mmCIF file of the C-alpha atoms, coordinates in Angstrom:
data_MODEL
# 
_entry.id   MODEL 
# 
loop_
_atom_site.group_PDB 
_atom_site.id 
_atom_site.type_symbol 
_atom_site.label_atom_id 
_atom_site.label_alt_id 
_atom_site.label_comp_id 
_atom_site.label_asym_id 
_atom_site.label_entity_id 
_atom_site.label_seq_id 
_atom_site.pdbx_PDB_ins_code 
_atom_site.Cartn_x 
_atom_site.Cartn_y 
_atom_site.Cartn_z 
_atom_site.occupancy 
_atom_site.B_iso_or_equiv 
_atom_site.pdbx_formal_charge 
_atom_site.auth_seq_id 
_atom_site.auth_comp_id 
_atom_site.auth_asym_id 
_atom_site.auth_atom_id 
_atom_site.pdbx_PDB_model_num 
ATOM 1   C CA . MET A 1 1   ? -18.766 -14.006 2.020   1.00 0.00 ? 1   MET A CA 1 
ATOM 2   C CA . VAL A 1 2   ? -15.657 -14.085 4.001   1.00 0.00 ? 2   VAL A CA 1 
ATOM 3   C CA . ASN A 1 3   ? -13.025 -11.106 2.508   1.00 0.00 ? 3   ASN A CA 1 
ATOM 4   C CA . PHE A 1 4   ? -9.805  -13.461 3.615   1.00 0.00 ? 4   PHE A CA 1 
ATOM 5   C CA . GLY A 1 5   ? -6.783  -11.029 4.402   1.00 0.00 ? 5   GLY A CA 1 
ATOM 6   C CA . THR A 1 6   ? -9.400  -7.800  5.610   1.00 0.00 ? 6   THR A CA 1 
ATOM 7   C CA . GLY A 1 7   ? -10.043 -8.285  8.680   1.00 0.00 ? 7   GLY A CA 1 
ATOM 8   C CA . PRO A 1 8   ? -8.174  -6.438  11.502  1.00 0.00 ? 8   PRO A CA 1 
ATOM 9   C CA . VAL A 1 9   ? -4.157  -7.075  11.783  1.00 0.00 ? 9   VAL A CA 1 
ATOM 10  C CA . ASP A 1 10  ? -3.539  -8.628  15.370  1.00 0.00 ? 10  ASP A CA 1 
ATOM 11  C CA . GLU A 1 11  ? 0.221   -6.628  17.318  1.00 0.00 ? 11  GLU A CA 1 
ATOM 12  C CA . ALA A 1 12  ? 0.570   -3.855  14.848  1.00 0.00 ? 12  ALA A CA 1 
ATOM 13  C CA . SER A 1 13  ? 2.866   -0.981  15.102  1.00 0.00 ? 13  SER A CA 1 
ATOM 14  C CA . GLU A 1 14  ? 2.941   2.196   13.031  1.00 0.00 ? 14  GLU A CA 1 
ATOM 15  C CA . ALA A 1 15  ? 6.848   1.034   12.856  1.00 0.00 ? 15  ALA A CA 1 
ATOM 16  C CA . ALA A 1 16  ? 6.070   -1.703  10.890  1.00 0.00 ? 16  ALA A CA 1 
ATOM 17  C CA . ALA A 1 17  ? 3.605   -0.145  8.752   1.00 0.00 ? 17  ALA A CA 1 
ATOM 18  C CA . GLU A 1 18  ? 6.582   2.509   7.826   1.00 0.00 ? 18  GLU A CA 1 
ATOM 19  C CA . ALA A 1 19  ? 9.452   -0.290  7.134   1.00 0.00 ? 19  ALA A CA 1 
ATOM 20  C CA . ASN A 1 20  ? 6.297   -1.869  4.590   1.00 0.00 ? 20  ASN A CA 1 
ATOM 21  C CA . MET A 1 21  ? 5.700   1.092   2.991   1.00 0.00 ? 21  MET A CA 1 
ATOM 22  C CA . SER A 1 22  ? 9.066   2.382   2.028   1.00 0.00 ? 22  SER A CA 1 
ATOM 23  C CA . ALA A 1 23  ? 9.325   -1.786  0.641   1.00 0.00 ? 23  ALA A CA 1 
ATOM 24  C CA . PHE A 1 24  ? 6.043   -0.835  -1.198  1.00 0.00 ? 24  PHE A CA 1 
ATOM 25  C CA . VAL A 1 25  ? 7.855   2.427   -2.200  1.00 0.00 ? 25  VAL A CA 1 
ATOM 26  C CA . ASP A 1 26  ? 11.148  0.121   -3.687  1.00 0.00 ? 26  ASP A CA 1 
ATOM 27  C CA . ALA A 1 27  ? 9.366   -2.268  -5.170  1.00 0.00 ? 27  ALA A CA 1 
ATOM 28  C CA . LEU A 1 28  ? 6.992   0.733   -7.601  1.00 0.00 ? 28  LEU A CA 1 
ATOM 29  C CA . ARG A 1 29  ? 10.100  1.819   -8.861  1.00 0.00 ? 29  ARG A CA 1 
ATOM 30  C CA . GLN A 1 30  ? 11.475  -1.714  -9.025  1.00 0.00 ? 30  GLN A CA 1 
ATOM 31  C CA . ARG A 1 31  ? 9.131   -1.511  -11.502 1.00 0.00 ? 31  ARG A CA 1 
ATOM 32  C CA . GLY A 1 32  ? 9.741   1.777   -13.890 1.00 0.00 ? 32  GLY A CA 1 
ATOM 33  C CA . ILE A 1 33  ? 7.731   3.971   -11.768 1.00 0.00 ? 33  ILE A CA 1 
ATOM 34  C CA . ASP A 1 34  ? 8.461   7.459   -11.188 1.00 0.00 ? 34  ASP A CA 1 
ATOM 35  C CA . LEU A 1 35  ? 7.589   8.786   -8.172  1.00 0.00 ? 35  LEU A CA 1 
ATOM 36  C CA . PRO A 1 36  ? 8.040   12.210  -7.172  1.00 0.00 ? 36  PRO A CA 1 
ATOM 37  C CA . ALA A 1 37  ? 8.847   11.991  -3.575  1.00 0.00 ? 37  ALA A CA 1 
ATOM 38  C CA . THR A 1 38  ? 8.009   9.716   -0.852  1.00 0.00 ? 38  THR A CA 1 
ATOM 39  C CA . ALA A 1 39  ? 4.729   8.310   0.658   1.00 0.00 ? 39  ALA A CA 1 
ATOM 40  C CA . ASP A 1 40  ? 3.214   10.830  3.053   1.00 0.00 ? 40  ASP A CA 1 
ATOM 41  C CA . ARG A 1 41  ? 1.978   9.369   6.171   1.00 0.00 ? 41  ARG A CA 1 
ATOM 42  C CA . ASP A 1 42  ? -1.941  10.746  6.713   1.00 0.00 ? 42  ASP A CA 1 
ATOM 43  C CA . PRO A 1 43  ? -3.333  9.475   10.189  1.00 0.00 ? 43  PRO A CA 1 
ATOM 44  C CA . SER A 1 44  ? -6.921  10.414  9.666   1.00 0.00 ? 44  SER A CA 1 
ATOM 45  C CA . ALA A 1 45  ? -6.684  7.488   7.247   1.00 0.00 ? 45  ALA A CA 1 
ATOM 46  C CA . ASP A 1 46  ? -5.814  5.157   9.970   1.00 0.00 ? 46  ASP A CA 1 
ATOM 47  C CA . ARG A 1 47  ? -8.309  1.823   10.885  1.00 0.00 ? 47  ARG A CA 1 
ATOM 48  C CA . ASP A 1 48  ? -7.930  -2.255  11.785  1.00 0.00 ? 48  ASP A CA 1 
ATOM 49  C CA . GLY A 1 49  ? -3.639  -2.176  12.663  1.00 0.00 ? 49  GLY A CA 1 
ATOM 50  C CA . ARG A 1 50  ? -3.234  -0.318  8.283   1.00 0.00 ? 50  ARG A CA 1 
ATOM 51  C CA . TYR A 1 51  ? -1.950  2.693   8.025   1.00 0.00 ? 51  TYR A CA 1 
ATOM 52  C CA . GLY A 1 52  ? -3.346  5.158   5.988   1.00 0.00 ? 52  GLY A CA 1 
ATOM 53  C CA . TYR A 1 53  ? 0.020   6.923   3.413   1.00 0.00 ? 53  TYR A CA 1 
ATOM 54  C CA . LEU A 1 54  ? -0.528  9.067   -0.197  1.00 0.00 ? 54  LEU A CA 1 
ATOM 55  C CA . LEU A 1 55  ? 1.435   8.445   -2.766  1.00 0.00 ? 55  LEU A CA 1 
ATOM 56  C CA . PRO A 1 56  ? 1.892   11.180  -4.567  1.00 0.00 ? 56  PRO A CA 1 
ATOM 57  C CA . THR A 1 57  ? 1.722   11.574  -8.456  1.00 0.00 ? 57  THR A CA 1 
ATOM 58  C CA . ALA A 1 58  ? 1.868   15.048  -11.062 1.00 0.00 ? 58  ALA A CA 1 
ATOM 59  C CA . THR A 1 59  ? -2.012  15.025  -10.384 1.00 0.00 ? 59  THR A CA 1 
ATOM 60  C CA . GLY A 1 60  ? -3.349  13.940  -6.579  1.00 0.00 ? 60  GLY A CA 1 
ATOM 61  C CA . ALA A 1 61  ? -2.329  11.591  -4.285  1.00 0.00 ? 61  ALA A CA 1 
ATOM 62  C CA . VAL A 1 62  ? -3.146  6.844   -4.677  1.00 0.00 ? 62  VAL A CA 1 
ATOM 63  C CA . HIS A 1 63  ? -3.878  6.306   -1.297  1.00 0.00 ? 63  HIS A CA 1 
ATOM 64  C CA . ILE A 1 64  ? -2.532  3.440   0.109   1.00 0.00 ? 64  ILE A CA 1 
ATOM 65  C CA . LEU A 1 65  ? -3.561  1.499   3.716   1.00 0.00 ? 65  LEU A CA 1 
ATOM 66  C CA . MET A 1 66  ? -0.469  -0.223  4.788   1.00 0.00 ? 66  MET A CA 1 
ATOM 67  C CA . PRO A 1 67  ? -0.606  -3.319  7.002   1.00 0.00 ? 67  PRO A CA 1 
ATOM 68  C CA . GLY A 1 68  ? 1.867   -2.903  10.200  1.00 0.00 ? 68  GLY A CA 1 
ATOM 69  C CA . ALA A 1 69  ? 2.595   -6.305  10.088  1.00 0.00 ? 69  ALA A CA 1 
ATOM 70  C CA . ASP A 1 70  ? 5.918   -7.900  9.949   1.00 0.00 ? 70  ASP A CA 1 
ATOM 71  C CA . LEU A 1 71  ? 7.145   -7.403  5.745   1.00 0.00 ? 71  LEU A CA 1 
ATOM 72  C CA . ALA A 1 72  ? 7.519   -11.563 5.581   1.00 0.00 ? 72  ALA A CA 1 
ATOM 73  C CA . ARG A 1 73  ? 4.025   -12.016 6.334   1.00 0.00 ? 73  ARG A CA 1 
ATOM 74  C CA . VAL A 1 74  ? 2.308   -8.984  4.175   1.00 0.00 ? 74  VAL A CA 1 
ATOM 75  C CA . ARG A 1 75  ? 4.797   -9.122  1.315   1.00 0.00 ? 75  ARG A CA 1 
ATOM 76  C CA . ASP A 1 76  ? 5.679   -12.873 1.247   1.00 0.00 ? 76  ASP A CA 1 
ATOM 77  C CA . ASP A 1 77  ? 3.082   -14.938 3.043   1.00 0.00 ? 77  ASP A CA 1 
ATOM 78  C CA . LEU A 1 78  ? 0.729   -17.238 0.496   1.00 0.00 ? 78  LEU A CA 1 
ATOM 79  C CA . THR A 1 79  ? -1.294  -18.117 2.399   1.00 0.00 ? 79  THR A CA 1 
ATOM 80  C CA . ALA A 1 80  ? -4.993  -16.824 2.823   1.00 0.00 ? 80  ALA A CA 1 
ATOM 81  C CA . SER A 1 81  ? -4.159  -15.006 6.377   1.00 0.00 ? 81  SER A CA 1 
ATOM 82  C CA . ALA A 1 82  ? -1.725  -12.575 4.860   1.00 0.00 ? 82  ALA A CA 1 
ATOM 83  C CA . PRO A 1 83  ? -2.666  -9.269  5.616   1.00 0.00 ? 83  PRO A CA 1 
ATOM 84  C CA . CYS A 1 84  ? -3.976  -7.020  2.739   1.00 0.00 ? 84  CYS A CA 1 
ATOM 85  C CA . LEU A 1 85  ? -3.345  -3.071  2.089   1.00 0.00 ? 85  LEU A CA 1 
ATOM 86  C CA . VAL A 1 86  ? -5.219  -0.984  0.769   1.00 0.00 ? 86  VAL A CA 1 
ATOM 87  C CA . VAL A 1 87  ? -5.248  0.849   -2.712  1.00 0.00 ? 87  VAL A CA 1 
ATOM 88  C CA . ASN A 1 88  ? -7.520  3.361   -3.089  1.00 0.00 ? 88  ASN A CA 1 
ATOM 89  C CA . GLY A 1 89  ? -10.475 2.097   -1.307  1.00 0.00 ? 89  GLY A CA 1 
ATOM 90  C CA . GLN A 1 90  ? -9.715  -1.584  -2.624  1.00 0.00 ? 90  GLN A CA 1 
ATOM 91  C CA . ALA A 1 91  ? -7.983  -4.569  -1.049  1.00 0.00 ? 91  ALA A CA 1 
ATOM 92  C CA . TRP A 1 92  ? -4.955  -5.962  -2.773  1.00 0.00 ? 92  TRP A CA 1 
ATOM 93  C CA . TRP A 1 93  ? -2.467  -8.728  -1.809  1.00 0.00 ? 93  TRP A CA 1 
ATOM 94  C CA . TRP A 1 94  ? 1.218   -7.528  -1.705  1.00 0.00 ? 94  TRP A CA 1 
ATOM 95  C CA . HIS A 1 95  ? 1.864   -8.514  -5.396  1.00 0.00 ? 95  HIS A CA 1 
ATOM 96  C CA . ASP A 1 96  ? -1.458  -7.504  -6.941  1.00 0.00 ? 96  ASP A CA 1 
ATOM 97  C CA . ALA A 1 97  ? -1.060  -3.972  -4.677  1.00 0.00 ? 97  ALA A CA 1 
ATOM 98  C CA . THR A 1 98  ? 1.754   -2.681  -6.212  1.00 0.00 ? 98  THR A CA 1 
ATOM 99  C CA . GLY A 1 99  ? 0.976   -3.700  -9.929  1.00 0.00 ? 99  GLY A CA 1 
ATOM 100 C CA . GLN A 1 100 ? -3.125  -1.607  -8.786  1.00 0.00 ? 100 GLN A CA 1 
ATOM 101 C CA . ALA A 1 101 ? -1.216  1.473   -7.321  1.00 0.00 ? 101 ALA A CA 1 
ATOM 102 C CA . ALA A 1 102 ? 1.364   1.272   -10.642 1.00 0.00 ? 102 ALA A CA 1 
ATOM 103 C CA . ALA A 1 103 ? -0.937  1.495   -12.988 1.00 0.00 ? 103 ALA A CA 1 
ATOM 104 C CA . ALA A 1 104 ? -2.771  4.212   -10.850 1.00 0.00 ? 104 ALA A CA 1 
ATOM 105 C CA . ILE A 1 105 ? -0.140  6.529   -10.467 1.00 0.00 ? 105 ILE A CA 1 
ATOM 106 C CA . THR A 1 106 ? 0.923   5.896   -14.982 1.00 0.00 ? 106 THR A CA 1 
ATOM 107 C CA . THR A 1 107 ? -2.805  6.617   -15.826 1.00 0.00 ? 107 THR A CA 1 
ATOM 108 C CA . ARG A 1 108 ? -2.467  9.801   -13.412 1.00 0.00 ? 108 ARG A CA 1 
ATOM 109 C CA . GLN A 1 109 ? 0.616   11.445  -15.340 1.00 0.00 ? 109 GLN A CA 1 
ATOM 110 C CA . ALA A 1 110 ? -0.434  10.435  -18.267 1.00 0.00 ? 110 ALA A CA 1 
ATOM 111 C CA . ASP A 1 111 ? -3.189  12.687  -17.158 1.00 0.00 ? 111 ASP A CA 1 
ATOM 112 C CA . VAL A 1 112 ? -0.469  15.549  -17.282 1.00 0.00 ? 112 VAL A CA 1 
ATOM 113 C CA . PRO A 1 113 ? -0.640  17.963  -19.992 1.00 0.00 ? 113 PRO A CA 1 
# 
């Protein structure tokens, strides 16, 4: 079985992943998600040209592996060759990744008494 978009990211860079993560946080804020802080870098999670980040929530964190490719390729490419993000261990393309992260953050915020 082929899982498109999940292979190693060619010519990845941490700088590109950082710029992508900033755009991802902006996309979450546009969805009305109130983030207590910016994403924290988690280098121990890095793999295959994806760079680890933690989005802090009131009850923990959402784990993100952000591709270190050009933002247009990660966010705007609608082909099966676009590199996926990984949200809490599951691969998603950009639009669905923002939805999954937003849902995880909202659920965790709802768990706070």
